N, C-alpha and C positions, 0 to 999 in steps of 0.2 A: 517209230513211224513206218519203217519198212521191215517187212517180215524176213528174218534170217532163215532162209530155206536151204542153207548149205548142206544139212544132213541128208537132203533128198537128191543131191548130186552124187551118185555112186560111181566111183571110178571102176571101169570094167577091165580095160586092157590098153596096151600100147601096140599099135600095128607099125610095121616097117615096110616101106615100098622096096622094090627091087633096086632102087638107087640109094636106099638108106634114109629116106625121108620118114620122120616119125609122125604118127597120128595118135592123138589121145582120144579114147572113146569113153564116154560117160553114159550112164543110164539115169534118166530122171525118174525116181521111184515114186511116182504120184499115187500108186496104189497104197502107200503107207500113210497117206493123209486122212485124218478123221474129219468130221464135219466142221468142228471148231477151227482146225488148222486151215481148211479150205476157205472159210470165211475170213480168217486173218490174212491169208495170202491174197484174197480178192480185194480186201481193203487196201493192202499194200500196192496191188496193181493199180487201183484207182488213183492213188497218190502220185503215180507217175504222170497222170493226165490232168489232175486237178488238185491244187493244194487244199487240204481239208478245211483250213480256217476260212477259205474263201467260198466254199461250196454253197452255203446258205445264201450269201449275197449274190452269187451268180444265178441261183434259181429264182430269187425274188424278181417279180415283174414279168416273168415268162408265162405265168399261168400253168406251169407244168409241175407235176410232182417230182420228187427227187429221182425216182426210177425213170420217169419219162424224159426228164432233162438229160440224164446221163446217156440214155439210149439214143436220143435224137441229136444232142448237141456235143457230146464228148466222145463216145466210143464209136468205132467203125461199125457199120451195119452189116451183119453177116448174111442178110437175106439178099443182098445184091453182090454181084461178082467182084467189083472193085473193093467194096467194103470187106468182103470175106477175105480177100487176098491181103488187104492192109491189116486186118485184125490178126491174121496168122503171122504176118511179117513182124508186126510190132510186138506181139507176144514173144516171138523168138528173140528180138532185140532186148526186150526187158529181161528175159531169162538170162541173157549174157551180161546185162548190167548186174544182175544178182550174182552170177558166177564170179565176175571180176571183183565185185564188192565183197561178197561174203566168203568165197572160197579162196581167192587170190589176195584178198585184203588190200585192194586199191580203193581210192576215192573215186566216186562217179557223181556227176552233178545232178542227174535225174531231172533235167530241165527240157529234154528234147521234145516232149509232146505237150508241154504246158501251154503253148501259144498257137496251137493248131486252129485253123479257121474251118476247114472242111474235114470232118472226122474220117471220111473215107479215103482221103488222099495221104500217101506216105510223106514223110519229112525228108527233104534232100540232105545231102552231106554224108559224112562218115557215120555209120550206124551207132557204134559204141566207142566211147573213149574212157580210159581209166588212168588215174594219176597216182604216183607214189613218190613222195618227197621226204628226204631225211630231215631237213631243216629249211623252212621257207625263207629264213633270213640269210641262209648260206647255201646258195645253189651248188649242187654237187653233180659231177659227171655220172654218178651212179643213180641219180633220180631217173624215174622210169615213166614212160608214157606207153599205154596200150591203145592201139587203134584196130578195131575189129569190124570186119564185114560179115554180116549174118544173113544166111538164106534159110528160110523155113519152108518145109513141105509137110503140111498136116494131112494132106489127102493121101489115100492109099490107092487111088485109081490112076493108072497110067503105067508106062513102061520105063524101066531104068531110072526111076525117080531118085534113088539114092545117088547113083553116079552123076546124074544131071545136077542135082542140088549141090553136091560137093564141088563139081567142076565150075558151076556158076559162082559159088562163093570165092573160089580161087581167082577166077577171071576178074571179078568185080573188086577184089581186094587190091588189085593193081592201081585202081583209081584213087585209093586212099593216099597213096604217095604224092598225089597231085593236090588233093583237096584238104589236106591237113590244116593249112593256114586258115581257110574260110570256115572250117568246122570248129576250130579253136576259137575263132573270133565270135562265131554264133553262140557258143557255150558261154563265153565271157560276157557277152551282151545280155544274155538271159539272166545271168547271175547279178550283173550290175543293176538291171531293171528291177530286181527284187531286193536291192540293197544288201546283197550278200558279198560284201567287199573282201572278206578274208578268203572265201572260196574262189572269188575271181582272181585273187593273187596266185592261187594254186595253178589255175589255167594259164595265167600270164607267164608263169615261170617257163612254160614250154613253147612260147611263141617265137623265140629267136634261138634256134639250135646252133647257128653259126657262132654267135658270141657267147652263148651259154649252153655248152654241149650236154646231152643227156642220152639215156638209152631208150630206143624206141622199138617196140615189139609189135609186129603186124600179125593179126590173126585172121584166118579164113574159117568161118564156122558154119556148119550145117546142123540144123535142128530138124529131126525127122520122126515120123511115126515108127515104132519098133517093127511093125509089120513090113516096112519097106527097107529097113536097114539091112545091109549085107557087107561083110568084111571084104569080099571079093570086089564088089562094086566100088567101095571106098578106095581100095588099092588100085583099081583100074583108073579111076579119076586122077589119083595122085601120079601114077606112072605116066599118064598122057599129058600131065602139066608140069613135069619135073623141071623143065627149062625155065619156067616163070615163077616157080615156088620160091626159089632163093632162100631167104631167111624167114619166110612166112610160117607161123605156127598153124598147124591144122588141128581143129577140134571138131568132133562130132558128138552130138547129144541126141539120144533117141528116147522116146517115151511111149508107153502103152496108150493107145486110143488118144493120141495127141489132140486131134480136132475136138473131140468130145470134152477133153480136159480143159483146153484153153477157153472154149466157148462157155463152159460151165463157170469158169472163174470170172469171165466178163459178166455173165448173168448175175452171179452173186455180188459182183462189185456194184451193181445197180441197186441192190436192195439191202445189203448188210450195213 
């Protein structure tokens, strides 16, 4: 149902700040994708917004074709500024769903965008959450929760875009420590509304850390066009935020012609 794109996440290097903070750098090797793989990825992208078995029923009665329905009612509209920003941001978040799911081998619910009313507006709460449990019937202190704040910059126009994006991801990651409870509750509700009771139990396991301890890993993630990526800009952002980084994991993923790539995937998702 979802495209395993793990082979396109190419690890490039580890950077270390002057204070010893580690940053993992990946390249998204989208130039390796052939046409069939792009279509498969696009279909997988669509499944984050609309469950495939419901698509025909959702279209019925609208008078719209499949392509028209997805463009008007499901996906953000890149021709308006809010829609373009939301499309870029949501693509980055979905990319990190894929990274956590297929590279790190965590469970992700992929329900975040299924109940959107306004396609052009972002969804509030923690951007990405991932779960890893040894045995759902026996909670363990080594069970793991990932909470990631993702900032995407697909534009190449502007100054200090790399440093600003990394800095914003770190700043906003601080909020995740406050909104974990409401974000977990939202994920669980969406699963229960779809009668996914086993998956809801996975989320439920992480709702009470006091009585049932587990490991929590916070991530601040920047997704960038390769043309604006800079080792020095990343390090400058990290050095200026050393006091608030704490145990936050820093991840940067850059991709060639990111805006063109992501918009082409959304275009394909409307027709494939």
